[in-house]
N, C-alpha and C positions, 0 to 999 in steps of 0.2 A: 502235642499229645504226651502225657507223661506216662512212662512204661510202669508198671507194677515193678516193685523191688526185684522179684523171682525172675523177672523176665530182662532186667538191665544185666549189664556188663561193667566189671569193675575198671576203673581208668586210674593211671597212676596218679599218687596225690602226694605229694611233699609240702612241707611246712604248715605252720600254725593256721594259716589262712583256710585250710581245708579242714580244720577241726571243728566239728558240729557244735551248736549252742544248745545249753540244755533243753529249750523249747522244742526243736526240730528233733532231738533224741527223744523226747516223750512222743510226740507226734509218730515216729517211726516204730516206737514200741507199741503203739495200738495195735498196728496191723500185724505183730510179730509175737503172736500167744506163746508162752513159756520163756520168753527171754526176760532178763532183769539186768539193769546197770548194777555195775560193782566198781569197786576200787575208786570210790569217789568220782564217779563219772567218767572213769577212764577206759571201760571195757564193758561189753554185754555177755553175758553166759547163759547158758541153758544145758539141763540135763536131759538127755535123750534116752529112754529105757527101752529095753529090748527083752525077748523070752529066753535068750541064751548068748552064748559066746559067739557062735556062729554068726547069728544075726548082728551081734554088735560090730564085728569085724567086717561085715558086709557094709554096713554103714559107714564104719570110718575109711573102707577103701574107695568107697564111691564119693566120700566127702573129699578125700585126698586128691581124686580126679577133678572135682570141681575146683580145688584150691588151686592145683596146678594150670586148670584152664584159665581161671581168673586172676592168677598170678596174686593171690591174697590168702595168705594161710593161718590157719587158726591154731591156738594152742589147745592140745586133746589131752584129757584124763581119761584113759581106755581100762575099763574094768569088766567083768564077766558079763554083767546085765545092762550095762549103761555106758554112756560114752559122756563126758563133761566137755562144753565145746566152750570155747572162749574167744572173743575177737576184739581186737584192738588195733589202730594204725601206728605203729612206731613213727613213721615219718612225719604224723602231724601232732604226734604227742597227745594222743587220745582217740575218740571214735571220729571216723569219718563216714560218708557216704557207702563206702565199699564193706564196711563191716554190716551195715544192715543188708545190702544186696546178698552177702554171703549168708547171713543169717536166714534171709528169706528162702534162699536155694536150699539150706539145711532144712527148713522146716517142708518143704516141697518133697524132698528126699525123703524124710522120715513118714511123710504121708499123714 
């Protein structure tokens, strides 16, 4: 049985053999509304919007907990009413399964 991405857990991935091919990236994106591939396929990003700074920071703090728990950390751009989240796996030189697992968890978190 294959678990949905949001229910999966990250595992350490090192080396280019863990970098996802473009067709797999596109398949994962179908199930992740709001996410887009950027930087010539090296990363995915999404902007989450909120009513105010308090709600933005609540999301950021909850996402930080998930990042710690999964040992996979996004780059964040934090603003008054939004948070820009970017995932890439430096150790594989692009996108790995971990990026999509964490993106799915962020989508669940944002509701």
